[in-house]
C-alpha positions as CSV (number, residue, x, y, z in Angstrom):
1,X,14.9,-6.4,2.1
2,X,11.4,-6.4,3.7
3,X,8.3,-7.8,2.0
4,X,6.9,-4.3,1.8
5,X,10.0,-3.1,-0.1
6,X,9.9,-6.1,-2.4
7,X,6.3,-5.4,-3.3
8,X,7.1,-1.7,-3.8
9,X,10.0,-2.6,-6.1
10,X,7.7,-4.9,-8.2
11,X,5.0,-2.2,-8.4
12,X,7.6,0.3,-9.6
13,X,8.9,-2.1,-12.2
14,X,5.4,-2.8,-13.5
15,X,4.4,0.9,-13.6
16,X,7.7,1.8,-15.3
17,X,7.3,-1.0,-17.9
18,X,3.8,0.2,-18.6
19,X,5.0,3.8,-18.9
20,X,2.4,4.9,-16.4
21,X,4.2,5.7,-13.2
22,X,2.5,9.0,-12.5
23,X,-1.0,7.7,-13.1
24,X,-0.4,4.5,-11.1
25,X,1.0,6.6,-8.2
26,X,-2.1,8.8,-8.2
27,X,-4.5,5.9,-8.4
28,X,-2.7,3.8,-5.7
29,X,-2.6,6.8,-3.4
30,X,-6.3,7.5,-3.8
31,X,-7.2,3.9,-3.2
32,X,-4.9,3.7,-0.2
33,X,-6.5,6.8,1.3
34,X,-10.0,5.4,0.7
35,X,-9.0,2.2,2.4
36,X,-7.5,4.0,5.4
37,X,-10.7,6.1,5.7
38,X,-13.0,3.0,5.7
39,X,-12.4,0.6,8.6
40,X,-14.8,-2.0,7.3
41,X,-13.1,-2.0,3.8
42,X,-9.6,-2.1,5.4
43,X,-10.5,-5.1,7.6
44,X,-12.3,-6.9,4.7
45,X,-9.3,-6.6,2.4
46,X,-7.0,-7.8,5.2
47,X,-9.2,-10.7,6.2
48,X,-7.2,-13.9,5.3
49,X,-10.3,-16.0,6.1
50,X,-12.1,-14.6,3.1
51,X,-11.3,-16.4,-0.1
52,X,-8.8,-14.6,-2.3
53,X,-11.3,-14.6,-5.2
54,X,-13.8,-12.7,-3.0
55,X,-11.2,-10.1,-1.9
56,X,-10.1,-9.7,-5.6
57,X,-13.8,-9.4,-6.7
58,X,-14.3,-6.6,-4.1
59,X,-11.3,-4.7,-5.5
60,X,-12.6,-5.2,-9.1
61,X,-16.0,-3.9,-8.2
62,X,-14.6,-0.9,-6.4
63,X,-12.2,0.1,-9.2
64,X,-14.0,-0.9,-12.3
65,X,-14.1,2.1,-14.6
66,X,-12.3,4.2,-11.9
67,X,-8.7,3.0,-12.2
68,X,-6.5,1.7,-15.0
69,X,-6.0,-2.0,-15.5
70,X,-2.5,-1.7,-14.2
71,X,-3.6,-0.3,-10.9
72,X,-6.5,-2.8,-10.6
73,X,-4.1,-5.6,-11.3
74,X,-1.5,-4.3,-8.7
75,X,-4.1,-3.9,-6.0
76,X,-5.7,-7.2,-6.9
77,X,-2.3,-8.9,-6.6
78,X,-1.6,-7.4,-3.2
79,X,-5.0,-8.3,-1.8
80,X,-5.1,-11.8,-3.3
81,X,-1.6,-12.5,-1.9
82,X,-3.0,-11.8,1.6
83,X,-1.2,-8.5,2.0
84,X,-4.3,-6.3,2.1
85,X,-3.4,-5.3,5.7
86,X,0.0,-4.0,4.3
87,X,-1.6,-2.1,1.4
88,X,-0.9,1.4,2.8
89,X,2.6,0.6,3.8
90,X,3.3,-0.9,0.4
91,X,1.9,2.1,-1.4
92,X,3.8,4.5,0.7
93,X,7.1,2.6,0.0
94,X,6.2,2.6,-3.7
95,X,5.6,6.4,-3.6
96,X,9.0,6.9,-2.0
97,X,10.8,4.7,-4.6
98,X,9.0,6.4,-7.5
99,X,10.0,9.9,-6.1
100,X,13.6,8.7,-5.6
101,X,13.7,7.3,-9.2
102,X,12.7,10.8,-10.5
103,X,15.5,12.4,-8.4
104,X,13.3,13.7,-5.6
105,X,12.7,13.0,-2.0
106,X,9.2,12.2,-0.8
107,X,7.6,14.4,1.9
108,X,4.4,13.1,3.3
109,X,2.2,16.0,4.5
110,X,-0.8,15.4,6.7
111,X,-3.4,18.1,7.4
112,X,-7.0,18.3,8.5
113,X,-8.1,20.1,5.3
114,X,-6.7,20.0,1.8
115,X,-3.9,22.4,1.1
116,X,-4.2,24.9,-1.8
117,X,-1.9,24.7,-4.7
118,X,-0.1,27.8,-3.4
119,X,0.3,26.3,0.1
120,X,1.7,23.1,-1.5
121,X,4.2,25.1,-3.6
122,X,5.4,27.2,-0.7
123,X,5.8,24.1,1.5
124,X,7.6,22.1,-1.2
125,X,10.0,25.1,-1.7
126,X,10.7,25.3,2.0
127,X,11.2,21.5,2.3
128,X,13.5,21.5,-0.7
129,X,15.8,24.0,1.0
130,X,15.9,21.9,4.2
131,X,16.4,18.6,2.2
132,X,19.0,20.1,-0.1
133,X,17.2,19.1,-3.3
134,X,13.8,18.7,-5.0
135,X,11.0,17.4,-2.9
136,X,7.7,15.8,-4.0
137,X,4.7,16.2,-1.7
138,X,2.3,13.4,-0.9
139,X,-0.7,15.1,0.9
140,X,-3.0,13.2,3.2
141,X,-6.1,14.4,4.9
142,X,-6.1,13.5,8.6
143,X,-8.9,14.9,10.8
144,X,-6.8,14.3,13.9
145,X,-4.3,17.0,12.8
146,X,-5.5,20.2,14.5
147,X,-4.4,23.4,12.9
148,X,-1.3,23.1,10.7
149,X,0.5,20.2,9.2
150,X,2.7,17.2,10.1
151,X,5.4,16.5,7.6
152,X,7.5,13.4,7.3
153,X,10.6,13.8,5.2
154,X,12.6,10.6,5.3
155,X,13.2,9.9,9.0
156,X,12.5,13.5,10.1
157,X,9.0,14.4,11.4
158,X,8.2,18.1,11.4
159,X,5.2,18.8,13.6
160,X,3.8,22.2,12.7
161,X,0.4,21.8,14.4
162,X,-1.2,24.1,16.9
163,X,-1.2,21.3,19.4
164,X,2.6,21.0,19.1
165,X,3.1,24.7,19.5
166,X,0.9,24.8,22.6
167,X,2.8,21.9,24.1
168,X,6.1,23.7,23.4
169,X,4.8,26.9,25.0
170,X,3.6,24.9,28.0
171,X,7.0,23.3,28.4
172,X,8.7,26.6,28.2
173,X,6.6,28.0,31.0
């Protein structure tokens, strides 16, 4: 079992014990996306040369009044333990475990712009047919995705971007 998986298991156990899995998932995902979108914050939280108290203080300052105590404690634990660089991977692993525990498969969907509720519902229905069971979407905004979406469902990557379609057409010619 990897360290990432161990942290994800622990987070799931904490969130389940607190009866707050859905909220913890939403808050962890939002924080993870914010960290991914800010290179300076990402490198600061991953910087093992900064004292653990300093990194923990940064997390507290950022999340005070914006996240539950459970989420703040979880992120503080990860960062204080020197795993700030693994935060996104840990959160993604937790998201997959939480979806699996609720009887669903996690589909990570990256797009350049937010998907509407209708688009998400249609995509979830199509992916559920392909997966053979219920699917939960985790949407991410990724400006590098040009026209369309890139979906990861388990080990399968479905590239539905314009760039991918153009490349396929180019290869066919």
